[in-house]
C-alpha positions in Angstrom: -11.4 -24.8 -16.0 -12.3 -27.4 -13.3 -13.9 -24.9 -11.0 -17.7 -25.2 -11.0 -18.6 -22.2 -8.8 -16.5 -19.0 -9.0 -17.0 -15.5 -7.8 -15.2 -12.2 -8.5 -15.5 -11.4 -4.8 -12.8 -14.0 -4.1 -9.5 -12.5 -5.2 -7.7 -15.8 -5.4 -8.5 -19.2 -6.9 -6.5 -22.4 -6.6 -5.0 -22.3 -10.1 -3.9 -18.6 -9.7 -3.1 -18.6 -5.9 0.7 -18.9 -6.2 0.9 -16.6 -9.3 -0.9 -13.9 -7.3 1.2 -14.5 -4.1 4.4 -14.1 -6.1 3.0 -11.0 -7.9 1.9 -9.3 -4.7 5.2 -10.0 -3.0 7.2 -8.6 -5.9 5.0 -5.5 -6.2 5.4 -4.9 -2.5 9.2 -5.3 -2.6 9.5 -3.0 -5.6 7.4 -0.1 -4.2 9.2 -0.4 -0.8 12.6 -0.3 -2.5 11.6 2.9 -4.2 12.2 4.6 -0.9 15.8 3.3 -0.7 16.9 5.8 -3.2 15.6 8.9 -1.3 19.1 9.9 -0.3 21.5 8.4 2.2 22.4 10.7 5.1 25.8 12.1 4.0 28.8 12.7 6.2 28.4 16.4 5.8 25.0 16.2 7.7 26.5 13.9 10.4 29.4 16.3 10.9 27.0 19.3 11.0 28.7 20.9 8.0 25.3 20.8 6.2 21.9 21.3 7.8 19.1 18.7 7.8 16.8 21.3 6.1 19.3 21.8 3.2 19.7 18.0 2.9 15.9 17.5 2.6 15.6 20.4 0.2 18.3 19.0 -2.0 16.2 15.8 -2.4 12.8 17.3 -3.1 12.9 16.0 -6.6 13.6 12.4 -5.3 10.6 12.7 -3.0 8.4 13.9 -5.7 9.4 11.1 -8.1 9.0 8.6 -5.2 5.5 9.7 -4.6 4.6 9.8 -8.3 6.1 6.4 -9.1 4.6 4.8 -5.9 1.1 6.1 -6.9 1.5 4.9 -10.5 2.8 1.4 -9.5 0.0 1.2 -6.9 -2.4 2.0 -9.7 -1.0 -0.7 -11.9 -1.1 -3.2 -8.9 -4.8 -2.3 -8.4 -5.5 -3.0 -12.0 -3.7 -6.4 -11.7 -5.8 -7.0 -8.5 -9.1 -6.1 -10.3 -8.3 -8.2 -13.4 -7.4 -11.4 -11.5 -10.7 -11.2 -9.6 -12.2 -12.4 -12.9 -9.3 -14.5 -14.1 -9.6 -17.8 -12.4 -7.4 -20.1 -14.5 -3.9 -20.0 -15.8 -2.0 -21.1 -18.9 1.8 -21.3 -19.6 1.6 -18.2 -21.8 -0.3 -16.2 -19.2 2.2 -17.1 -16.4 5.2 -16.2 -18.7 3.7 -12.8 -19.6 3.0 -12.2 -15.9 6.6 -13.0 -15.1 7.9 -10.6 -17.7 5.6 -7.9 -16.2 7.0 -8.6 -12.8 10.6 -8.4 -14.1 9.8 -4.8 -15.2 8.1 -4.0 -11.9 11.2 -5.3 -9.9 13.6 -3.0 -11.8 11.5 0.2 -11.4 13.7 1.6 -8.6 16.5 2.0 -11.2 14.6 4.3 -13.6 12.9 6.0 -10.7 16.4 6.9 -9.3 17.4 8.3 -12.7 14.1 10.3 -13.0 14.6 11.7 -9.5 18.1 12.9 -10.1 17.3 14.2 -13.6 13.9 15.9 -12.9 13.3 18.2 -15.8 15.3 16.1 -18.2 13.1 14.5 -20.9 15.3 11.5 -21.3 15.3 10.8 -17.5 11.5 10.9 -17.5 11.4 8.6 -20.6 13.6 6.1 -18.8 10.8 5.8 -16.2 7.9 5.9 -18.6 9.1 3.2 -20.9 8.9 0.3 -18.3 5.6 1.7 -16.9 4.2 1.8 -20.5 5.3 -1.8 -21.2 3.7 -2.9 -17.9 0.4 -1.3 -18.8 0.6 -2.9 -22.3 1.3 -6.3 -20.7 -1.7 -5.9 -18.3 -3.9 -5.2 -21.3 -2.5 -8.2 -23.2 -3.0 -10.4 -20.1 -6.7 -9.6 -20.0 -7.2 -10.2 -23.7 -5.3 -13.5 -23.4 -7.3 -14.6 -20.4 -10.6 -13.9 -22.3 -9.3 -15.6 -25.5 -8.2 -18.8 -23.6 -11.4 -18.8 -21.5 -9.5 -18.4 -18.2 -12.1 -15.9 -16.9 -15.2 -16.7 -15.0 -17.6 -18.6 -17.3 -20.4 -16.6 -18.7 -18.6 -13.3 -18.0 -20.8 -10.5 -19.4 -19.6 -8.5 -22.4 -19.9 -5.3 -20.3 -17.2 -6.5 -17.9 -14.9 -7.5 -20.8 -15.4 -4.2 -22.5 -14.8 -2.3 -19.3 -11.4 -3.9 -18.7 -10.4 -3.6 -22.3 -11.3 0.1 -22.5 -9.6 0.9 -19.2 -6.4 -0.9 -20.2 -6.2 0.8 -23.5 -6.9 4.2 -21.8 -3.9 3.8 -19.5 -1.7 2.7 -22.4 -2.8 5.8 -24.3 -2.0 8.1 -21.4 1.5 6.7 -20.8 2.2 6.7 -24.5 1.4 10.4 -24.7 3.5 11.1 -21.7 6.4 9.2 -23.3 6.1 11.1 -26.6 6.2 14.4 -24.8 9.2 13.3 -22.7 11.1 12.2 -25.9 10.1 15.5 -27.6 11.3 17.4 -24.5 14.7 15.6 -24.8 14.9 16.3 -28.5 14.3 20.1 -28.2 16.0 20.3 -24.7 12.9 21.8 -23.1 12.5 21.3 -19.3 9.2 23.1 -19.5 7.8 20.5 -21.8 9.1 17.8 -19.5 7.2 19.2 -16.6 4.1 19.4 -18.8 4.6 15.7 -19.6 4.8 14.9 -15.8 1.8 16.9 -14.8 -0.2 16.0 -17.8 0.4 12.3 -17.4 -0.5 12.4 -13.7 -3.8 14.3 -14.4 -4.8 12.1 -17.3 -4.2 8.9 -15.3 -6.9 10.2 -13.0 -9.2 11.7 -15.6 -9.1 9.1 -18.4 -10.0 6.0 -16.3 -12.9 8.0 -14.8 -14.2 8.9 -18.2 -13.8 5.3 -19.4 -15.8 4.0 -16.3 -18.6 6.4 -17.3 -18.7 5.1 -20.8 -18.0 1.4 -20.1 -18.9 0.9 -16.4 -18.0 -2.3 -14.7 -21.3 -3.9 -13.7 -22.3 -3.2 -10.1 -23.2 -6.8 -9.4 -20.0 -8.9 -9.1 -19.9 -11.9 -11.4 -20.9 -15.2 -9.9 -21.2 -18.7 -11.4 -23.4 -20.8 -9.1 -23.1 -24.6 -8.9 -26.0 -27.0 -9.1 -27.4 -26.9 -5.6 -28.6 -30.5 -5.8 -25.1 -31.7 -6.2 -23.7 -29.9 -3.2 -23.5 -31.1 0.3 -24.7 -29.0 3.3 -21.4 -27.3 3.9 -21.0 -26.4 0.2 -24.6 -25.0 0.1 -23.9 -22.9 3.2 -20.7 -21.6 1.5 -22.7 -20.8 -1.7 -25.3 -18.8 0.4 -22.4 -17.0 2.1 -20.8 -16.0 -1.2 -24.1 -14.9 -2.6 -24.7 -12.7 0.4 -21.2 -11.3 0.1 -22.0 -10.4 -3.5 -25.1 -8.5 -2.5 -23.3 -6.8 0.3 -20.0 -6.0 -1.4 -21.4 -5.5 -4.9 -18.5 -4.7 -7.1 -15.9 -5.0 -4.4 -13.7 -8.0 -3.5 -12.4 -9.8 -0.4 -9.4 -8.5 1.4 -7.0 -11.5 0.9 -4.7 -9.9 -1.7 -4.8 -6.5 0.0 -3.7 -7.9 3.3 -0.9 -10.1 1.8 0.4 -7.1 -0.1 0.3 -4.9 3.0 2.0 -7.5 5.2 4.8 -7.7 2.5 5.4 -4.0 2.5 5.5 -3.9 6.4 7.9 -6.8 6.5 10.2 -5.2 3.9 10.1 -1.8 5.6 11.1 -3.4 8.9 13.9 -5.3 7.2 15.2 -2.2 5.6 15.0 -0.4 8.9 17.2 -3.2 10.4 19.9 -2.7 7.8 20.9 0.4 9.8 22.2 -2.0 12.5 25.6 -2.4 10.9 28.4 -4.6 12.4 32.0 -3.4 12.2 33.3 -3.0 8.7 35.1 -6.0 7.1 38.8 -5.7 7.2 38.7 -4.2 10.8 40.3 -6.6 13.3 37.7 -7.4 16.0 38.7 -6.6 19.5 36.7 -6.1 22.6 37.1 -2.3 22.2 36.0 -2.4 18.6 32.9 -4.5 19.5 32.0 -2.2 22.4 32.4 0.9 20.2 30.2 -0.7 17.5 27.5 -1.5 20.1 27.6 2.1 21.2 27.2 3.5 17.7 24.4 1.2 16.5 21.0 3.0 16.6 19.3 0.7 19.0 16.9 3.2 20.5 15.6 4.7 17.2 15.4 1.2 15.6 13.4 -0.2 18.5 11.2 2.9 18.8 10.3 3.0 15.1 9.8 -0.8 15.1 7.4 -0.4 17.9 5.4 2.2 16.0 5.4 0.1 12.8 4.3 -2.9 14.9 1.4 -1.0 16.5 0.3 0.2 13.0 0.4 -3.4 11.7 -1.6 -4.7 14.7 -4.2 -1.9 14.1 -4.3 -2.8 10.4 -4.9 -6.5 11.4 -7.7 -5.6 13.8 -9.3 -3.4 11.1 -9.3 -6.1 8.5 -10.5 -8.8 10.9 -13.9 -7.0 10.7 -13.7 -5.6 7.2 -14.6 -8.5 4.8 -14.5 -6.6 1.6 -12.6 -3.8 -0.1 -13.5 -1.3 -2.8 -11.4 1.3 -4.8 -11.6 3.9 -2.0 -10.3 1.6 0.7 -7.6 0.2 -1.6 -6.3 3.7 -2.3 -6.4 4.7 1.3 -4.3 1.6 2.1 -1.8 2.4 -0.7 -1.3 5.9 0.6 -0.9 4.5 4.1 1.8 2.2 2.8 3.5 5.0 1.0 4.5 6.6 4.3 5.2 3.3 6.0 7.8 2.5 3.4 9.6 5.8 3.8 10.0 5.5 7.7 13.6 4.1 7.6 14.9 7.5 6.2 13.7 9.8 9.0 14.7 7.1 11.5 18.3 7.3 10.2 18.2 11.1 10.3 17.1 11.1 13.9 19.9 8.7 14.9 22.6 10.7 13.0 21.5 14.2 14.0 19.2 13.7 17.0 19.8 17.2 18.2 18.4 18.7 15.0 14.8 20.0 15.3 14.3 19.5 11.5 15.1 15.8 11.8 12.5 15.3 14.5 9.9 17.3 12.6 10.5 15.1 9.5 10.2 12.0 11.6 7.0 13.0 13.4 5.5 14.2 10.1 5.9 10.8 8.5 4.4 9.1 11.5 1.6 11.7 11.5 0.6 10.9 7.9 0.7 7.2 8.6 -1.9 7.8 11.3 -4.0 10.0 9.1 -4.5 7.3 6.4 -4.9 4.6 9.0 -7.6 6.6 10.7 -9.2 7.3 7.4 -9.3 3.5 6.7 -10.9 2.9 10.1 -13.5 5.6 9.7 -14.4 4.7 6.1 -14.6 0.9 6.8 -16.7 1.5 10.0 -19.2 3.7 8.1 -19.4 1.6 4.9 -21.9 -1.1 5.6 -21.2 -3.1 2.4 -17.6 -3.8 3.4 -18.4 -5.7 6.6 -20.2 -8.9 7.4 -20.5 -7.8 11.0 -20.6 -4.2 12.1 -18.5 -3.1 15.0 -20.5 -2.0 18.0 -20.5 1.9 18.0 -18.5 2.1 21.2 -15.8 -0.3 19.9 -15.6 1.5 16.6 -15.3 4.9 18.2 -12.7 3.6 20.7 -10.5 2.1 17.9 -10.7 5.3 15.8 -10.0 7.5 18.8 -6.8 5.6 19.5 -5.5 6.2 16.0 -6.6 9.8 16.0 -5.0 10.4 19.4 -1.7 9.0 18.1 -1.9 11.3 15.1 -2.6 14.3 17.3 0.4 13.4 19.5 2.7 13.4 16.5 1.2 16.7 15.3 1.8 18.2 18.8 5.4 17.1 18.6 5.8 18.8 15.2 4.3 22.0 16.5 6.3 22.1 19.8 9.6 21.2 18.2 9.1 23.8 15.5 7.9 26.6 17.7 10.6 26.2 20.4 13.3 24.9 18.0 14.2 22.3 20.5 14.0 18.5 19.9 13.6 17.9 23.6 9.9 18.8 23.3 9.5 15.6 21.2 9.4 13.7 24.5 5.8 15.1 24.8 4.9 12.7 22.1 6.0 9.7 24.2 4.1 11.1 27.1 0.9 11.5 25.1 1.2 8.0 23.7 1.7 6.5 27.3 -1.4 8.3 28.7 -3.6 7.5 25.7 -4.9 4.2 27.0 -5.8 5.3 30.5 -7.5 8.4 29.2 -9.5 6.8 26.4 -10.6 4.0 28.7 -12.4 6.6 30.9 -14.4 7.8 27.9 -15.0 4.3 26.5 -15.4 2.0 29.5 -15.3 -1.7 28.6 -14.9 -1.0 24.8 -11.4 -2.5 24.7 -12.5 -5.6 26.6 -15.5 -6.1 24.3 -13.4 -5.6 21.2 -10.9 -8.4 22.2 -13.6 -10.7 23.5 -15.5 -10.3 20.2 -12.4 -11.1 18.2 -11.7 -14.2 20.3 -15.2 -15.4 19.8 -15.1 -14.9 16.1 -11.7 -16.6 15.8 -13.1 -19.6 17.6 -16.3 -19.8 15.7 -15.8 -18.1 12.4 -18.4 -20.2 10.7 -21.1 -19.2 13.1 -20.2 -15.5 12.6 -20.5 -15.9 8.8 -23.8 -17.7 9.2 -25.0 -14.9 11.5 -23.9 -12.3 8.9 -25.8 -14.3 6.2 -28.9 -14.4 8.3 -28.9 -10.7 8.6 
């Protein structure tokens, strides 16, 4: 490799930048499209022949498979993310294997749809586990290939190599066991064994990697190959000092580049899916002024713009969070994945609210999804504010509390909407949510005077002089 100085804190390198960009985009599209198969709102619900509650209950298996598949795919993406912190070069074979892996990731909504409709059927579960197992195998092979072809950071310690090898084989073993149980369940036609395979695979995917990390821990100090300081100019020496400081501060974490790209992709796709509800008149219908006006009246402008506004606010909050958070670890990565899980599903409750806006159940479902988005967003804010190693510059206490309070307030507003609509069985009480969101700013500014102004001023200063901020962080 031509790179002289490399660090596993940096999640991208010039040779792998486009490979990882393509990978993150495809992973984001795949996990967002998992939510597309959660069940279109049928005509029976629109015509009030079936209740929203019965519709949601009929798709419980789809929701369960969506959550399970999302978590497993998120887990596999996190492994891909961790591996390529140490893989800094590429070869033709590595790129081809990664493309094959992405082909399987892209088609996951298909077997996930089969597993959701056939929950309890061993063959349906096997259809989902086969591609997941092959993806896990390819991840293990990618690591071994990178080590064999010397595409990893030079001088990478044996402990790190063994840790990734053991972790990859552990995941392959768990998914293989799950697949065997699923096939056996199909063979003997036992739904009970199928559920054992589902629960057992889920539990083991948590337990086995934890055991592996205890036996073969990844070194706490991130890997770093320094350059000869005498051959560096002043700017390169300052960068080397900054990276070394990051290594000491972040330890075995990484920067946030891939996490932010992945998150932006999921947000963009979720908004695009949301916009698909704005359907023009059907093809074959002759367009007249009356047809156009009727179509304009039936398009869900209000629900689309309202949900888009919420998604936009969450995205802005995420941007503000990661302007200050310079590193990520496994906890923050998983909080972000769970946050995205609920962002991706927002188009479904939005469609329900448009189709049956007078149904309390539709509004409760809508507010519940927004509530959980706020819960995990607030959790990220609190965790990152309290974890010193993830930041180069700490937020001032008032700014941190103000930012967290805004997110918690929004979550409380949605929770109030759920309670009021449920207790009074009247969706009209959902307007309280809008009122609470409107008064949030004026109320919180009374408790945190000047905090918002300082927060924006600090960001403007850091944007204009990022190098000075990094140097200040290094000096500390």
